[in-house]
C-alpha positions, 0 to 999 in steps of 0.5 A: 606485499603491503598493500594501503587501502585508502578509504574505509567505506564498504569497497575500502572494507570488501578490498581488506577483507579478501586480502585478510582472506588471503593472508589466512590462506598463506599469502605473503600479505599485509595492508593498512586501511586508512580512513579519514572519519571515525567510523567505517562504512562511509555512508551505510550507517544504521541505528536501532530506536525502540525496536525500529530500524533506521537507516542514515543511508543506503537501506537495501541493495539490489536482489539481482547483483550477487556480490552483496548477497553473497558476501553476506553469506560468506560473513555468517549474515545468510539467516538476516538477509530480508527481501523486500514485501514484493507482495504490496510492492506499488510505487506512485509519482506525485502529479499536481500534488496528487499520487499517481501509481506506476502503470502496470506492465511498466518495465523500468521507464518502458510501458509493455502493457496496452490497457494500463498505459492507457487507462493511467493517470499519469500520462497525458493522450498526446504522450500515451499516442506517442508511446503507441506510436513507438512501436514504429521506430526503425533501428537507429545505430548507436554512434555516440553517448547522450544523455538519458533524458535525450534517449527517452524524449525521442521515444516517448517525449518530454512528459516520460521525461518529467514524470518518469525517467527523471523521478526514478533516475533521481531516486536511484542516482539523485542526479539529472536525467539530463546529464546521465550518461545513456551508454553507461546508465541504461546500456540495454536500452541502447542496445535495444534501440540499436537492435529493434528500434522501438525500446518497447518491442525490445523490452517485450522480445527481452520479456519473452527470452527471460520466461524462456529461459526460466521455463527451460531451467525449470523443465530441467530441474528433477520432478518433485522439487519445489519452485523456489520462492520469489526473491525480493527486488530490494535485499537488506538486514534485519538489523540494518545494514551496518549489520555488514559493516560490523562483519567485514570490520570484525574480520579485520586485523584491528592494528592495521585499521586506521580510523581518523587518519586522512592521507595527506600526500601520495608519492610513487617512487622506484621502491613502491608507493609513499604515503603520509597519514597522521604525521607519518610516511610509509612506504606500500608495494601497492595502492587501493583507493577506496575514496571518492573519486574528487578525493583520489583526484587530489592525492593522485594529481601529485603523481599524475596530473592528468589522471588527477584531472580525470577523477576529479572531473566526474561530478558528485551529488549530495543527498539528505535523509530524514527519518521520522517514527510515528505512532500510526494510531496518529495517523490516518491510512498511508496509501499501499505500496512502498512509497512514491518518487517526486519530479523536479517539476512539482518544485519539492524539496523531497525527491522521494518517501519511502514507507518503510515499514512497509517496504521491509517487514519485520523491522519496525515495531507493531503499531509504528510507522517509518516514513523515509525521505529522501532530498538534496539531488543534483538540482538541491544542493542548497538544502545542505546548509538548512538546519536539522529543524528546518529540514525536518519542518519542511518534510513534515509539510510536503508530507501532509501537502502531498497525502493529506492532513487527513494522513498525517496532520500537520499537528502530527508530531513524530516520535523521532526524527533523524537527518543525515547529510551525505556531501558529494557523495554520490558519483553522476555518470556524465555523458562521456563516462565510458570514454572518461574510464578509458582515459583513467583505466589506462592512466592507472595501468602506466603507474603499476600498483594502483587500483581503483575501487568505488561508486564513481567507476562501474556501478554506484550501488552496495553490489558493485562497490563490493565486486570492485573492491574484492576485485581490486584486492584479488588482482593485487594478490595474484600479480604479488604471486606471479611476481614471487614466481619470477623471482624464484 
């Protein structure tokens, strides 16, 4: 079986790695990986500057989702896995140019502790009262999809959307809470509302179940075994996320990886899939489409116009990261914790800021501070047209205004500044996403020999992309084995 993989981001690389594993195990597998750009890895890109690890794209992955860490261990990168410094984890929200910490007991969007919620400066007295009365909400069956903003506002009010839901989701998706699908982005909350009515009661019940499960698991272990060290919420690689890309590329057959080779046309024939790239047309038995959905839609539109339209209808946002490296001696004391989030109502260019040297220890030289700003998102695409110097100046000004000129003085020049733009890189799971995916899945199945992988379908994070890429490859290998058995 000969498979074309279109797209050399993490999903495409994971698919190629899985096919290479099958080939090494004796399967009759060949593959060609097409990547339009000169480098592989998509938005995963790191560099080390004077001992400081700078991430141009994602800086880590969620530990709870196992696919990324498992792949790192398979590739021999287990010793490089580095947890986030959760002992000092603290996140702030910018409210009227002041940093207000998220209250203790906040489980994603849901307040679960009375006293911290009552004392926080994040919410007004009216919102706090509404949060208390939220416990009285009756169960509400989920009849149709709605936006995250609608769900949160129904339970906690508009201020909770502005100061909590929108900045948190903007930091994850670069999206807008009024557009994102509650059923897709926050399925557990939708289930809790249906069962308990109150999201607070639902979250407390889930927390109790989790504690009982952990206690039972610990009790079942033989006595004398040490309790494992707590894992960080996030995990990265000591030498940068680029280590994962490099390790995957090193496992592939070099002759089957084609950089700077965009696919220009795709055609489904009786003999398979014809792919035109680099002035050459080749025939493949199967295709793994690991490019962004909008690019996949452009290619597949010639094969199935309805499928092309559905894929092209998945919205995307763009983002910008700005890394600033400072000599700590030239700064005041940064606030404790990992960084802060900025609500859209603040009218800032920045959506979020991370104190990188605090979030992951051992990746920044002593005496240096790395501040990483995140800009753009669904509401501010125009920033992509600004020059690097203008973006750096904007970030420096806003940091000084938010943190105070005594913390980051206007005259404090960073030792290094790095700007990265990611156009149409972050898929947005808009209201109705699950229904769209049902239609897409049906069209893909009807074509045969086609699989989709990437952040537009069933999870936007690195673990999700890895899981989908490997799964696509495994399914094609299994279908190839079945076809061979039937012929023989």
